[in-house]
Structures are given as C-alpha cells and as structure tokens.
Predicted model as a PDB file, atoms N, CA, C, CB and O in Angstrom, pLDDT in the B-factor column:
MODEL        1                                                                  
ATOM      1  N   UNK A   1      77.763 109.693 133.491  1.00 44.00           N  
ATOM      2  CA  UNK A   1      78.606 108.676 133.313  1.00 44.00           C  
ATOM      3  C   UNK A   1      77.803 107.306 133.342  1.00 44.00           C  
ATOM      4  CB  UNK A   1      79.677 108.769 134.345  1.00 44.00           C  
ATOM      5  O   UNK A   1      76.936 107.109 134.193  1.00 44.00           O  
ATOM      6  N   UNK A   2      78.097 106.466 132.474  1.00 47.00           N  
ATOM      7  CA  UNK A   2      77.447 105.146 132.334  1.00 47.00           C  
ATOM      8  C   UNK A   2      78.278 104.059 133.099  1.00 47.00           C  
ATOM      9  CB  UNK A   2      77.306 104.761 130.790  1.00 47.00           C  
ATOM     10  O   UNK A   2      79.500 104.187 133.186  1.00 47.00           O  
ATOM     11  N   UNK A   3      77.697 103.107 133.594  1.00 45.00           N  
ATOM     12  CA  UNK A   3      78.444 102.002 134.283  1.00 45.00           C  
ATOM     13  C   UNK A   3      78.310 100.820 133.347  1.00 45.00           C  
ATOM     14  CB  UNK A   3      77.864 101.660 135.782  1.00 45.00           C  
ATOM     15  O   UNK A   3      77.198 100.473 132.949  1.00 45.00           O  
ATOM     16  N   UNK A   4      79.419 100.194 132.988  1.00 47.00           N  
ATOM     17  CA  UNK A   4      79.508  99.013 132.230  1.00 47.00           C  
ATOM     18  C   UNK A   4      79.980  97.891 132.999  1.00 47.00           C  
ATOM     19  CB  UNK A   4      80.327  99.197 131.118  1.00 47.00           C  
ATOM     20  O   UNK A   4      80.886  97.999 133.825  1.00 47.00           O  
ATOM     21  N   UNK A   5      79.277  96.627 132.695  1.00 46.00           N  
ATOM     22  CA  UNK A   5      79.829  95.397 133.342  1.00 46.00           C  
ATOM     23  C   UNK A   5      80.540  94.637 132.270  1.00 46.00           C  
ATOM     24  CB  UNK A   5      78.704  94.496 134.025  1.00 46.00           C  
ATOM     25  O   UNK A   5      79.897  94.211 131.311  1.00 46.00           O  
ATOM     26  N   UNK A   6      81.726  94.457 132.365  1.00 45.00           N  
ATOM     27  CA  UNK A   6      82.600  93.686 131.405  1.00 45.00           C  
ATOM     28  C   UNK A   6      82.167  92.285 131.440  1.00 45.00           C  
ATOM     29  CB  UNK A   6      84.131  93.782 131.748  1.00 45.00           C  
ATOM     30  O   UNK A   6      82.015  91.761 132.543  1.00 45.00           O  
ATOM     31  N   UNK A   7      81.929  91.545 130.263  1.00 45.00           N  
ATOM     32  CA  UNK A   7      81.677  90.205 130.258  1.00 45.00           C  
ATOM     33  C   UNK A   7      82.863  89.419 130.717  1.00 45.00           C  
ATOM     34  CB  UNK A   7      81.254  89.804 128.965  1.00 45.00           C  
ATOM     35  O   UNK A   7      82.660  88.316 131.224  1.00 45.00           O  
ATOM     36  N   UNK A   8      84.032  89.857 130.597  1.00 47.00           N  
ATOM     37  CA  UNK A   8      85.200  89.210 131.009  1.00 47.00           C  
ATOM     38  C   UNK A   8      85.253  89.205 132.608  1.00 47.00           C  
ATOM     39  CB  UNK A   8      86.436  89.921 130.362  1.00 47.00           C  
ATOM     40  O   UNK A   8      84.829  90.162 133.257  1.00 47.00           O  
ATOM     41  N   UNK A   9      85.759  88.153 133.151  1.00 46.00           N  
ATOM     42  CA  UNK A   9      85.929  88.070 134.625  1.00 46.00           C  
ATOM     43  C   UNK A   9      87.375  88.129 135.055  1.00 46.00           C  
ATOM     44  CB  UNK A   9      85.316  86.792 135.153  1.00 46.00           C  
ATOM     45  O   UNK A   9      88.255  87.512 134.455  1.00 46.00           O  
ATOM     46  N   UNK A  10      87.586  88.861 136.072  1.00 49.00           N  
ATOM     47  CA  UNK A  10      88.934  88.958 136.771  1.00 49.00           C  
ATOM     48  C   UNK A  10      88.896  88.324 138.147  1.00 49.00           C  
ATOM     49  CB  UNK A  10      89.384  90.453 136.920  1.00 49.00           C  
ATOM     50  O   UNK A  10      88.110  88.782 138.977  1.00 49.00           O  
ATOM     51  N   UNK A  11      89.628  87.381 138.429  1.00 55.00           N  
ATOM     52  CA  UNK A  11      89.628  86.751 139.672  1.00 55.00           C  
ATOM     53  C   UNK A  11      88.254  86.139 140.108  1.00 55.00           C  
ATOM     54  CB  UNK A  11      90.087  87.718 140.647  1.00 55.00           C  
ATOM     55  O   UNK A  11      88.011  85.981 141.304  1.00 55.00           O  
ATOM     56  N   UNK A  12      87.426  85.823 139.207  1.00 57.00           N  
ATOM     57  CA  UNK A  12      86.101  85.120 139.244  1.00 57.00           C  
ATOM     58  C   UNK A  12      84.963  86.254 139.576  1.00 57.00           C  
ATOM     59  CB  UNK A  12      86.124  83.875 140.428  1.00 57.00           C  
ATOM     60  O   UNK A  12      83.818  85.875 139.823  1.00 57.00           O  
ATOM     61  N   UNK A  13      85.247  87.468 139.580  1.00 60.00           N  
ATOM     62  CA  UNK A  13      84.319  88.658 139.862  1.00 60.00           C  
ATOM     63  C   UNK A  13      84.093  89.343 138.550  1.00 60.00           C  
ATOM     64  CB  UNK A  13      84.936  89.710 140.946  1.00 60.00           C  
ATOM     65  O   UNK A  13      85.032  89.534 137.777  1.00 60.00           O  
ATOM     66  N   UNK A  14      82.837  89.725 138.277  1.00 58.00           N  
ATOM     67  CA  UNK A  14      82.597  90.635 137.061  1.00 58.00           C  
ATOM     68  C   UNK A  14      83.440  91.908 137.262  1.00 58.00           C  
ATOM     69  CB  UNK A  14      80.997  91.032 136.886  1.00 58.00           C  
ATOM     70  O   UNK A  14      83.718  92.333 138.383  1.00 58.00           O  
ATOM     71  N   UNK A  15      83.805  92.453 136.193  1.00 56.00           N  
ATOM     72  CA  UNK A  15      84.628  93.640 136.266  1.00 56.00           C  
ATOM     73  C   UNK A  15      83.665  94.836 135.896  1.00 56.00           C  
ATOM     74  CB  UNK A  15      85.922  93.530 135.268  1.00 56.00           C  
ATOM     75  O   UNK A  15      83.079  94.832 134.814  1.00 56.00           O  
ATOM     76  N   UNK A  16      83.506  95.896 136.841  1.00 58.00           N  
ATOM     77  CA  UNK A  16      82.707  96.963 136.424  1.00 58.00           C  
ATOM     78  C   UNK A  16      83.648  98.210 136.275  1.00 58.00           C  
ATOM     79  CB  UNK A  16      81.533  97.192 137.434  1.00 58.00           C  
ATOM     80  O   UNK A  16      84.582  98.376 137.059  1.00 58.00           O  
ATOM     81  N   UNK A  17      83.399  99.022 135.324  1.00 55.00           N  
ATOM     82  CA  UNK A  17      84.146 100.215 135.072  1.00 55.00           C  
ATOM     83  C   UNK A  17      83.158 101.382 134.862  1.00 55.00           C  
ATOM     84  CB  UNK A  17      85.079 100.026 133.847  1.00 55.00           C  
ATOM     85  O   UNK A  17      82.025 101.252 134.398  1.00 55.00           O  
ATOM     86  N   UNK A  18      83.694 102.472 135.239  1.00 57.00           N  
ATOM     87  CA  UNK A  18      82.789 103.704 134.941  1.00 57.00           C  
ATOM     88  C   UNK A  18      83.447 104.275 133.542  1.00 57.00           C  
ATOM     89  CB  UNK A  18      82.824 104.947 136.302  1.00 57.00           C  
ATOM     90  O   UNK A  18      84.656 104.417 133.359  1.00 57.00           O  
ATOM     91  N   UNK A  19      82.518 104.543 132.694  1.00 53.00           N  
ATOM     92  CA  UNK A  19      82.829 105.048 131.361  1.00 53.00           C  
ATOM     93  C   UNK A  19      82.135 106.347 131.135  1.00 53.00           C  
ATOM     94  CB  UNK A  19      82.438 104.052 130.286  1.00 53.00           C  
ATOM     95  O   UNK A  19      80.952 106.543 131.411  1.00 53.00           O  
ATOM     96  N   UNK A  20      82.968 107.241 130.602  1.00 56.00           N  
ATOM     97  CA  UNK A  20      82.533 108.575 130.192  1.00 56.00           C  
ATOM     98  C   UNK A  20      82.451 108.663 128.778  1.00 56.00           C  
ATOM     99  CB  UNK A  20      83.409 109.624 130.684  1.00 56.00           C  
ATOM    100  O   UNK A  20      83.404 108.166 128.177  1.00 56.00           O  
ATOM    101  N   UNK A  21      81.439 109.236 128.017  1.00 56.00           N  
ATOM    102  CA  UNK A  21      81.370 109.446 126.656  1.00 56.00           C  
ATOM    103  C   UNK A  21      81.793 111.002 126.417  1.00 56.00           C  
ATOM    104  CB  UNK A  21      79.897 109.069 126.125  1.00 56.00           C  
ATOM    105  O   UNK A  21      81.165 111.932 126.923  1.00 56.00           O  
ATOM    106  N   UNK A  22      82.830 111.152 125.663  1.00 54.00           N  
ATOM    107  CA  UNK A  22      83.156 112.521 125.229  1.00 54.00           C  
ATOM    108  C   UNK A  22      83.418 112.522 123.702  1.00 54.00           C  
ATOM    109  CB  UNK A  22      84.418 113.074 126.017  1.00 54.00           C  
ATOM    110  O   UNK A  22      84.296 111.807 123.219  1.00 54.00           O  
ATOM    111  N   UNK A  23      82.767 113.204 123.075  1.00 57.00           N  
ATOM    112  CA  UNK A  23      82.691 113.481 121.596  1.00 57.00           C  
ATOM    113  C   UNK A  23      82.564 111.994 120.820  1.00 57.00           C  
ATOM    114  CB  UNK A  23      84.124 114.366 121.089  1.00 57.00           C  
ATOM    115  O   UNK A  23      83.192 111.638 119.822  1.00 57.00           O  
ATOM    116  N   UNK A  24      81.616 111.274 121.538  1.00 57.00           N  
ATOM    117  CA  UNK A  24      81.299 110.028 120.985  1.00 57.00           C  
ATOM    118  C   UNK A  24      82.280 108.906 121.213  1.00 57.00           C  
ATOM    119  CB  UNK A  24      81.115 110.201 119.627  1.00 57.00           C  
ATOM    120  O   UNK A  24      82.051 107.816 120.689  1.00 57.00           O  
ATOM    121  N   UNK A  25      83.402 109.094 121.985  1.00 53.00           N  
ATOM    122  CA  UNK A  25      84.326 108.137 122.407  1.00 53.00           C  
ATOM    123  C   UNK A  25      84.289 107.878 123.806  1.00 53.00           C  
ATOM    124  CB  UNK A  25      85.587 108.495 122.051  1.00 53.00           C  
ATOM    125  O   UNK A  25      84.262 108.790 124.633  1.00 53.00           O  
ATOM    126  N   UNK A  26      84.287 106.551 124.133  1.00 51.00           N  
ATOM    127  CA  UNK A  26      84.177 106.166 125.576  1.00 51.00           C  
ATOM    128  C   UNK A  26      85.584 106.212 126.226  1.00 51.00           C  
ATOM    129  CB  UNK A  26      83.539 104.697 125.731  1.00 51.00           C  
ATOM    130  O   UNK A  26      86.525 105.712 125.611  1.00 51.00           O  
ATOM    131  N   UNK A  27      85.768 106.760 127.383  1.00 50.00           N  
ATOM    132  CA  UNK A  27      87.045 106.848 128.114  1.00 50.00           C  
ATOM    133  C   UNK A  27      86.807 106.265 129.514  1.00 50.00           C  
ATOM    134  CB  UNK A  27      87.580 108.356 128.194  1.00 50.00           C  
ATOM    135  O   UNK A  27      85.852 106.662 130.181  1.00 50.00           O  
ATOM    136  N   UNK A  28      87.642 105.345 129.966  1.00 55.00           N  
ATOM    137  CA  UNK A  28      87.555 104.861 131.341  1.00 55.00           C  
ATOM    138  C   UNK A  28      87.992 105.898 132.256  1.00 55.00           C  
ATOM    139  CB  UNK A  28      88.359 103.628 131.558  1.00 55.00           C  
ATOM    140  O   UNK A  28      89.054 106.481 132.042  1.00 55.00           O  
ATOM    141  N   UNK A  29      87.198 106.205 133.348  1.00 52.00           N  
ATOM    142  CA  UNK A  29      87.588 107.174 134.384  1.00 52.00           C  
ATOM    143  C   UNK A  29      88.565 106.532 135.522  1.00 52.00           C  
ATOM    144  CB  UNK A  29      86.252 107.743 135.054  1.00 52.00           C  
ATOM    145  O   UNK A  29      89.277 107.187 136.282  1.00 52.00           O  
ATOM    146  N   UNK A  30      88.461 105.281 135.484  1.00 54.00           N  
ATOM    147  CA  UNK A  30      89.212 104.629 136.519  1.00 54.00           C  
ATOM    148  C   UNK A  30      89.936 103.430 136.110  1.00 54.00           C  
ATOM    149  CB  UNK A  30      88.368 104.290 137.578  1.00 54.00           C  
ATOM    150  O   UNK A  30      89.354 102.703 135.306  1.00 54.00           O  
ATOM    151  N   UNK A  31      91.171 103.066 136.538  1.00 54.00           N  
ATOM    152  CA  UNK A  31      91.905 101.854 136.178  1.00 54.00           C  
ATOM    153  C   UNK A  31      91.378 100.759 136.931  1.00 54.00           C  
ATOM    154  CB  UNK A  31      93.369 101.969 136.406  1.00 54.00           C  
ATOM    155  O   UNK A  31      90.771 100.956 137.983  1.00 54.00           O  
ATOM    156  N   UNK A  32      91.581  99.553 136.434  1.00 70.00           N  
ATOM    157  CA  UNK A  32      91.152  98.385 137.230  1.00 70.00           C  
ATOM    158  C   UNK A  32      92.440  98.069 138.189  1.00 70.00           C  
ATOM    159  CB  UNK A  32      90.719  97.056 136.209  1.00 70.00           C  
ATOM    160  O   UNK A  32      93.598  98.314 137.852  1.00 70.00           O  
ATOM    161  N   UNK A  33      92.108  97.566 139.266  1.00 81.00           N  
ATOM    162  CA  UNK A  33      93.194  97.439 140.319  1.00 81.00           C  
ATOM    163  C   UNK A  33      94.368  96.550 139.740  1.00 81.00           C  
ATOM    164  CB  UNK A  33      92.588  96.760 141.705  1.00 81.00           C  
ATOM    165  O   UNK A  33      95.524  96.788 140.092  1.00 81.00           O  
ATOM    166  N   UNK A  34      94.089  95.555 138.880  1.00 84.00           N  
ATOM    167  CA  UNK A  34      95.167  94.793 138.338  1.00 84.00           C  
ATOM    168  C   UNK A  34      96.009  95.641 137.413  1.00 84.00           C  
ATOM    169  CB  UNK A  34      94.646  93.586 137.624  1.00 84.00           C  
ATOM    170  O   UNK A  34      97.200  95.342 137.334  1.00 84.00           O  
ATOM    171  N   UNK A  35      95.558  96.651 136.706  1.00 83.00           N  
ATOM    172  CA  UNK A  35      96.470  97.548 135.931  1.00 83.00           C  
ATOM    173  C   UNK A  35      97.371  98.310 136.861  1.00 83.00           C  
ATOM    174  CB  UNK A  35      95.670  98.548 135.054  1.00 83.00           C  
ATOM    175  O   UNK A  35      98.569  98.430 136.601  1.00 83.00           O  
ATOM    176  N   UNK A  36      96.814  98.842 137.969  1.00 86.00           N  
ATOM    177  CA  UNK A  36      97.653  99.501 138.965  1.00 86.00           C  
ATOM    178  C   UNK A  36      98.804  98.644 139.394  1.00 86.00           C  
ATOM    179  CB  UNK A  36      96.845  99.880 140.161  1.00 86.00           C  
ATOM    180  O   UNK A  36      99.967  99.045 139.413  1.00 86.00           O  
ATOM    181  N   UNK A  37      98.406  97.413 139.744  1.00 89.00           N  
ATOM    182  CA  UNK A  37      99.415  96.525 140.350  1.00 89.00           C  
ATOM    183  C   UNK A  37     100.511  96.249 139.283  1.00 89.00           C  
ATOM    184  CB  UNK A  37      98.747  95.156 140.867  1.00 89.00           C  
ATOM    185  O   UNK A  37     101.701  96.353 139.577  1.00 89.00           O  
ATOM    186  N   UNK A  38     100.088  95.891 138.026  1.00 91.00           N  
ATOM    187  CA  UNK A  38     101.164  95.566 136.891  1.00 91.00           C  
ATOM    188  C   UNK A  38     101.944  96.882 136.749  1.00 91.00           C  
ATOM    189  CB  UNK A  38     100.456  95.097 135.349  1.00 91.00           C  
ATOM    190  O   UNK A  38     103.168  96.836 136.619  1.00 91.00           O  
ATOM    191  N   UNK A  39     101.302  98.031 136.770  1.00 91.00           N  
ATOM    192  CA  UNK A  39     102.154  99.150 136.518  1.00 91.00           C  
ATOM    193  C   UNK A  39     103.171  99.378 137.653  1.00 91.00           C  
ATOM    194  CB  UNK A  39     101.315 100.374 136.312  1.00 91.00           C  
ATOM    195  O   UNK A  39     104.309  99.729 137.342  1.00 91.00           O  
ATOM    196  N   UNK A  40     102.837  99.202 138.956  1.00 93.00           N  
ATOM    197  CA  UNK A  40     103.700  99.343 139.939  1.00 93.00           C  
ATOM    198  C   UNK A  40     104.894  98.259 139.839  1.00 93.00           C  
ATOM    199  CB  UNK A  40     102.931  99.274 141.194  1.00 93.00           C  
ATOM    200  O   UNK A  40     106.044  98.564 140.155  1.00 93.00           O  
ATOM    201  N   UNK A  41     104.549  96.993 139.387  1.00 94.00           N  
ATOM    202  CA  UNK A  41     105.534  95.968 139.278  1.00 94.00           C  
ATOM    203  C   UNK A  41     106.441  96.242 138.228  1.00 94.00           C  
ATOM    204  CB  UNK A  41     104.958  94.691 139.085  1.00 94.00           C  
ATOM    205  O   UNK A  41     107.632  95.965 138.369  1.00 94.00           O  
ATOM    206  N   UNK A  42     105.959  96.816 137.072  1.00 96.00           N  
ATOM    207  CA  UNK A  42     106.886  97.137 135.948  1.00 96.00           C  
ATOM    208  C   UNK A  42     107.769  98.365 136.158  1.00 96.00           C  
ATOM    209  CB  UNK A  42     106.092  97.348 134.697  1.00 96.00           C  
ATOM    210  O   UNK A  42     108.861  98.424 135.594  1.00 96.00           O  
ATOM    211  N   UNK A  43     107.333  99.349 136.953  1.00 95.00           N  
ATOM    212  CA  UNK A  43     108.019 100.461 137.463  1.00 95.00           C  
ATOM    213  C   UNK A  43     109.193 100.014 138.261  1.00 95.00           C  
ATOM    214  CB  UNK A  43     107.126 101.304 138.260  1.00 95.00           C  
ATOM    215  O   UNK A  43     110.326 100.455 138.071  1.00 95.00           O  
ATOM    216  N   UNK A  44     108.852  99.019 139.268  1.00 95.00           N  
ATOM    217  CA  UNK A  44     109.915  98.536 140.186  1.00 95.00           C  
ATOM    218  C   UNK A  44     110.970  97.686 139.371  1.00 95.00           C  
ATOM    219  CB  UNK A  44     109.265  97.652 141.378  1.00 95.00           C  
ATOM    220  O   UNK A  44     112.164  97.729 139.666  1.00 95.00           O  
ATOM    221  N   UNK A  45     110.544  97.006 138.461  1.00 96.00           N  
ATOM    222  CA  UNK A  45     111.427  96.153 137.666  1.00 96.00           C  
ATOM    223  C   UNK A  45     112.380  97.089 136.830  1.00 96.00           C  
ATOM    224  CB  UNK A  45     110.563  95.175 136.710  1.00 96.00           C  
ATOM    225  O   UNK A  45     113.600  96.928 136.811  1.00 96.00           O  
ATOM    226  N   UNK A  46     111.766  98.009 136.190  1.00 95.00           N  
ATOM    227  CA  UNK A  46     112.550  99.061 135.370  1.00 95.00           C  
ATOM    228  C   UNK A  46     113.589  99.784 136.312  1.00 95.00           C  
ATOM    229  CB  UNK A  46     111.510 100.196 134.700  1.00 95.00           C  
ATOM    230  O   UNK A  46     114.762  99.942 135.973  1.00 95.00           O  
ATOM    231  N   UNK A  47     113.127 100.170 137.402  1.00 95.00           N  
ATOM    232  CA  UNK A  47     114.102 100.901 138.318  1.00 95.00           C  
ATOM    233  C   UNK A  47     115.237  99.897 138.726  1.00 95.00           C  
ATOM    234  CB  UNK A  47     113.333 101.485 139.671  1.00 95.00           C  
ATOM    235  O   UNK A  47     116.396 100.305 138.801  1.00 95.00           O  
ATOM    236  N   UNK A  48     114.955  98.745 138.959  1.00 94.00           N  
ATOM    237  CA  UNK A  48     116.021  97.676 139.320  1.00 94.00           C  
ATOM    238  C   UNK A  48     116.916  97.605 138.164  1.00 94.00           C  
ATOM    239  CB  UNK A  48     115.408  96.201 139.637  1.00 94.00           C  
ATOM    240  O   UNK A  48     118.126  97.760 138.328  1.00 94.00           O  
ATOM    241  N   UNK A  49     116.448  97.397 137.082  1.00 93.00           N  
ATOM    242  CA  UNK A  49     117.366  97.189 135.800  1.00 93.00           C  
ATOM    243  C   UNK A  49     118.082  98.450 135.497  1.00 93.00           C  
ATOM    244  CB  UNK A  49     116.522  96.762 134.474  1.00 93.00           C  
ATOM    245  O   UNK A  49     119.219  98.348 135.038  1.00 93.00           O  
ATOM    246  N   UNK A  50     117.567  99.638 135.694  1.00 93.00           N  
ATOM    247  CA  UNK A  50     118.207 100.988 135.363  1.00 93.00           C  
ATOM    248  C   UNK A  50     119.231 101.212 136.358  1.00 93.00           C  
ATOM    249  CB  UNK A  50     117.191 102.203 135.360  1.00 93.00           C  
ATOM    250  O   UNK A  50     120.165 101.954 136.053  1.00 93.00           O  
ATOM    251  N   UNK A  51     119.192 100.649 137.567  1.00 94.00           N  
ATOM    252  CA  UNK A  51     120.314 100.920 138.567  1.00 94.00           C  
ATOM    253  C   UNK A  51     121.531  99.927 138.567  1.00 94.00           C  
ATOM    254  CB  UNK A  51     119.715 100.901 139.976  1.00 94.00           C  
ATOM    255  O   UNK A  51     122.548 100.082 139.243  1.00 94.00           O  
ATOM    256  N   UNK A  52     121.270  98.841 137.673  1.00 94.00           N  
ATOM    257  CA  UNK A  52     122.383  97.934 137.523  1.00 94.00           C  
ATOM    258  C   UNK A  52     123.462  98.600 136.818  1.00 94.00           C  
ATOM    259  CB  UNK A  52     122.000  96.698 136.817  1.00 94.00           C  
ATOM    260  O   UNK A  52     123.213  99.545 136.069  1.00 94.00           O  
ATOM    261  N   UNK A  53     124.767  98.133 137.022  1.00 94.00           N  
ATOM    262  CA  UNK A  53     125.897  98.671 136.291  1.00 94.00           C  
ATOM    263  C   UNK A  53     125.958  98.326 134.830  1.00 94.00           C  
ATOM    264  CB  UNK A  53     127.111  98.227 136.913  1.00 94.00           C  
ATOM    265  O   UNK A  53     125.430  97.287 134.433  1.00 94.00           O  
ATOM    266  N   UNK A  54     126.549  99.112 134.043  1.00 92.00           N  
ATOM    267  CA  UNK A  54     126.694  98.808 132.568  1.00 92.00           C  
ATOM    268  C   UNK A  54     127.769  97.727 132.451  1.00 92.00           C  
ATOM    269  CB  UNK A  54     127.103 100.135 131.693  1.00 92.00           C  
ATOM    270  O   UNK A  54     128.878  97.853 132.972  1.00 92.00           O  
ATOM    271  N   UNK A  55     127.384  96.641 131.730  1.00 94.00           N  
ATOM    272  CA  UNK A  55     128.504  95.596 131.585  1.00 94.00           C  
ATOM    273  C   UNK A  55     129.711  96.105 130.950  1.00 94.00           C  
ATOM    274  CB  UNK A  55     128.058  94.416 130.779  1.00 94.00           C  
ATOM    275  O   UNK A  55     129.578  96.956 130.071  1.00 94.00           O  
ATOM    276  N   UNK A  56     130.967  95.666 131.305  1.00 95.00           N  
ATOM    277  CA  UNK A  56     132.225  96.083 130.718  1.00 95.00           C  
ATOM    278  C   UNK A  56     132.233  95.918 129.217  1.00 95.00           C  
ATOM    279  CB  UNK A  56     133.357  95.312 131.321  1.00 95.00           C  
ATOM    280  O   UNK A  56     132.712  96.801 128.505  1.00 95.00           O  
ATOM    281  N   UNK A  57     131.705  94.787 128.703  1.00 96.00           N  
ATOM    282  CA  UNK A  57     131.713  94.589 127.195  1.00 96.00           C  
ATOM    283  C   UNK A  57     130.905  95.637 126.539  1.00 96.00           C  
ATOM    284  CB  UNK A  57     131.158  93.197 126.782  1.00 96.00           C  
ATOM    285  O   UNK A  57     131.292  96.011 125.433  1.00 96.00           O  
ATOM    286  N   UNK A  58     129.901  96.141 127.018  1.00 95.00           N  
ATOM    287  CA  UNK A  58     129.193  97.220 126.463  1.00 95.00           C  
ATOM    288  C   UNK A  58     129.942  98.546 126.474  1.00 95.00           C  
ATOM    289  CB  UNK A  58     127.950  97.353 127.159  1.00 95.00           C  
ATOM    290  O   UNK A  58     130.026  99.227 125.453  1.00 95.00           O  
ATOM    291  N   UNK A  59     130.461  98.893 127.582  1.00 95.00           N  
ATOM    292  CA  UNK A  59     131.288 100.020 127.628  1.00 95.00           C  
ATOM    293  C   UNK A  59     132.557  99.998 126.646  1.00 95.00           C  
ATOM    294  CB  UNK A  59     131.716 100.166 129.029  1.00 95.00           C  
ATOM    295  O   UNK A  59     132.988 101.016 126.105  1.00 95.00           O  
ATOM    296  N   UNK A  60     133.094  98.745 126.482  1.00 96.00           N  
ATOM    297  CA  UNK A  60     134.239  98.585 125.571  1.00 96.00           C  
ATOM    298  C   UNK A  60     133.711  98.806 124.235  1.00 96.00           C  
ATOM    299  CB  UNK A  60     134.935  97.204 125.678  1.00 96.00           C  
ATOM    300  O   UNK A  60     134.367  99.522 123.479  1.00 96.00           O  
ATOM    301  N   UNK A  61     132.543  98.256 123.810  1.00 96.00           N  
ATOM    302  CA  UNK A  61     132.031  98.565 122.480  1.00 96.00           C  
ATOM    303  C   UNK A  61     131.716  99.976 122.252  1.00 96.00           C  
ATOM    304  CB  UNK A  61     130.857  97.802 122.212  1.00 96.00           C  
ATOM    305  O   UNK A  61     131.968 100.471 121.153  1.00 96.00           O  
ATOM    306  N   UNK A  62     131.172 100.690 123.219  1.00 96.00           N  
ATOM    307  CA  UNK A  62     130.941 102.086 123.050  1.00 96.00           C  
ATOM    308  C   UNK A  62     132.112 102.864 122.835  1.00 96.00           C  
ATOM    309  CB  UNK A  62     130.275 102.602 124.127  1.00 96.00           C  
ATOM    310  O   UNK A  62     132.099 103.784 122.018  1.00 96.00           O  
ATOM    311  N   UNK A  63     133.252 102.539 123.582  1.00 96.00           N  
ATOM    312  CA  UNK A  63     134.541 103.126 123.446  1.00 96.00           C  
ATOM    313  C   UNK A  63     135.074 102.952 122.035  1.00 96.00           C  
ATOM    314  CB  UNK A  63     135.482 102.537 124.445  1.00 96.00           C  
ATOM    315  O   UNK A  63     135.576 103.903 121.437  1.00 96.00           O  
ATOM    316  N   UNK A  64     134.966 101.730 121.495  1.00 97.00           N  
ATOM    317  CA  UNK A  64     135.420 101.448 120.201  1.00 97.00           C  
ATOM    318  C   UNK A  64     134.674 102.299 119.083  1.00 97.00           C  
ATOM    319  CB  UNK A  64     135.256  99.970 119.967  1.00 97.00           C  
ATOM    320  O   UNK A  64     135.241 102.798 118.110  1.00 97.00           O  
ATOM    321  N   UNK A  65     133.363 102.385 119.360  1.00 96.00           N  
ATOM    322  CA  UNK A  65     132.599 103.087 118.333  1.00 96.00           C  
ATOM    323  C   UNK A  65     132.919 104.640 118.359  1.00 96.00           C  
ATOM    324  CB  UNK A  65     131.052 102.825 118.556  1.00 96.00           C  
ATOM    325  O   UNK A  65     132.987 105.302 117.324  1.00 96.00           O  
ATOM    326  N   UNK A  66     133.106 105.160 119.606  1.00 96.00           N  
ATOM    327  CA  UNK A  66     133.526 106.527 119.728  1.00 96.00           C  
ATOM    328  C   UNK A  66     134.865 106.783 119.085  1.00 96.00           C  
ATOM    329  CB  UNK A  66     133.572 106.912 121.148  1.00 96.00           C  
ATOM    330  O   UNK A  66     135.076 107.818 118.452  1.00 96.00           O  
ATOM    331  N   UNK A  67     135.805 105.800 119.257  1.00 96.00           N  
ATOM    332  CA  UNK A  67     137.163 105.911 118.601  1.00 96.00           C  
ATOM    333  C   UNK A  67     137.122 106.081 117.163  1.00 96.00           C  
ATOM    334  CB  UNK A  67     137.985 104.727 118.870  1.00 96.00           C  
ATOM    335  O   UNK A  67     137.716 106.979 116.566  1.00 96.00           O  
ATOM    336  N   UNK A  68     136.304 105.070 116.556  1.00 95.00           N  
ATOM    337  CA  UNK A  68     136.041 105.007 115.129  1.00 95.00           C  
ATOM    338  C   UNK A  68     135.366 106.232 114.610  1.00 95.00           C  
ATOM    339  CB  UNK A  68     135.220 103.828 114.812  1.00 95.00           C  
ATOM    340  O   UNK A  68     135.782 106.715 113.557  1.00 95.00           O  
ATOM    341  N   UNK A  69     134.326 106.806 115.268  1.00 94.00           N  
ATOM    342  CA  UNK A  69     133.705 107.908 114.900  1.00 94.00           C  
ATOM    343  C   UNK A  69     134.707 109.165 114.910  1.00 94.00           C  
ATOM    344  CB  UNK A  69     132.536 108.065 115.783  1.00 94.00           C  
ATOM    345  O   UNK A  69     134.695 109.989 113.996  1.00 94.00           O  
ATOM    346  N   UNK A  70     135.508 109.245 115.928  1.00 93.00           N  
ATOM    347  CA  UNK A  70     136.525 110.313 116.084  1.00 93.00           C  
ATOM    348  C   UNK A  70     137.500 110.372 114.957  1.00 93.00           C  
ATOM    349  CB  UNK A  70     137.283 110.132 117.354  1.00 93.00           C  
ATOM    350  O   UNK A  70     137.913 111.426 114.474  1.00 93.00           O  
ATOM    351  N   UNK A  71     137.871 109.073 114.535  1.00 91.00           N  
ATOM    352  CA  UNK A  71     138.919 108.834 113.552  1.00 91.00           C  
ATOM    353  C   UNK A  71     138.313 109.255 112.148  1.00 91.00           C  
ATOM    354  CB  UNK A  71     139.404 107.266 113.582  1.00 91.00           C  
ATOM    355  O   UNK A  71     139.031 109.799 111.309  1.00 91.00           O  
ATOM    356  N   UNK A  72     137.081 109.011 111.933  1.00 90.00           N  
ATOM    357  CA  UNK A  72     136.403 109.474 110.695  1.00 90.00           C  
ATOM    358  C   UNK A  72     136.225 110.942 110.607  1.00 90.00           C  
ATOM    359  CB  UNK A  72     135.079 108.850 110.571  1.00 90.00           C  
ATOM    360  O   UNK A  72     136.253 111.513 109.516  1.00 90.00           O  
ATOM    361  N   UNK A  73     136.022 111.635 111.845  1.00 90.00           N  
ATOM    362  CA  UNK A  73     135.870 113.079 111.742  1.00 90.00           C  
ATOM    363  C   UNK A  73     137.102 113.694 111.463  1.00 90.00           C  
ATOM    364  CB  UNK A  73     135.316 113.666 112.927  1.00 90.00           C  
ATOM    365  O   UNK A  73     137.102 114.715 110.777  1.00 90.00           O  
ATOM    366  N   UNK A  74     138.203 113.201 111.914  1.00 90.00           N  
ATOM    367  CA  UNK A  74     139.550 113.725 111.591  1.00 90.00           C  
ATOM    368  C   UNK A  74     140.120 113.548 110.234  1.00 90.00           C  
ATOM    369  CB  UNK A  74     140.454 113.161 112.454  1.00 90.00           C  
ATOM    370  O   UNK A  74     140.969 114.328 109.805  1.00 90.00           O  
ATOM    371  N   UNK A  75     139.644 112.472 109.499  1.00 79.00           N  
ATOM    372  CA  UNK A  75     139.905 112.274 108.126  1.00 79.00           C  
ATOM    373  C   UNK A  75     139.312 113.163 107.107  1.00 79.00           C  
ATOM    374  CB  UNK A  75     139.545 111.050 107.830  1.00 79.00           C  
ATOM    375  O   UNK A  75     139.548 112.978 105.913  1.00 79.00           O  
TER     376      UNK A  75                                                      
ENDMDL                                                                          
END                                                                             
C-alpha cells in the first residue's frame, strides 16, 4: 500500500490517504473523516424527511390517479 499526500488541504492540514493498487486501479482503503461526517449528516436528514407525514395534497393526487387507472381498466 502506498501513501499519498493530496495537494488539496482540508481544514488547513494536508490530507493523507492510503491507496491500494489492484489491477492497475487505485482504491482508497479509508474514507476521509469529512466524508464520514457528511454521510452521517445525510443519513440523519434522510431519516427525518422519510419520517414526515405525506402531505394531504399528494395523497389526494395519488387517489385521483388510482381512480383514473381503475376506470381505464374497467373500460
């Protein structure tokens, strides 16, 4: 495993990542802490949005679509 120092800086510090070469392709073996933090924040946000109730307007529209679809099937 080779160690790379990324020329980009995160929080004023050089970013070091461990890179593994497999079949000529480099793969990062560890995620940067910022990626972990962003992933956690996105998961929490998604969980919050997914737990919110469906707006009445949307359920009304879905019911309308279902009724139209059922009417077409009967014809």
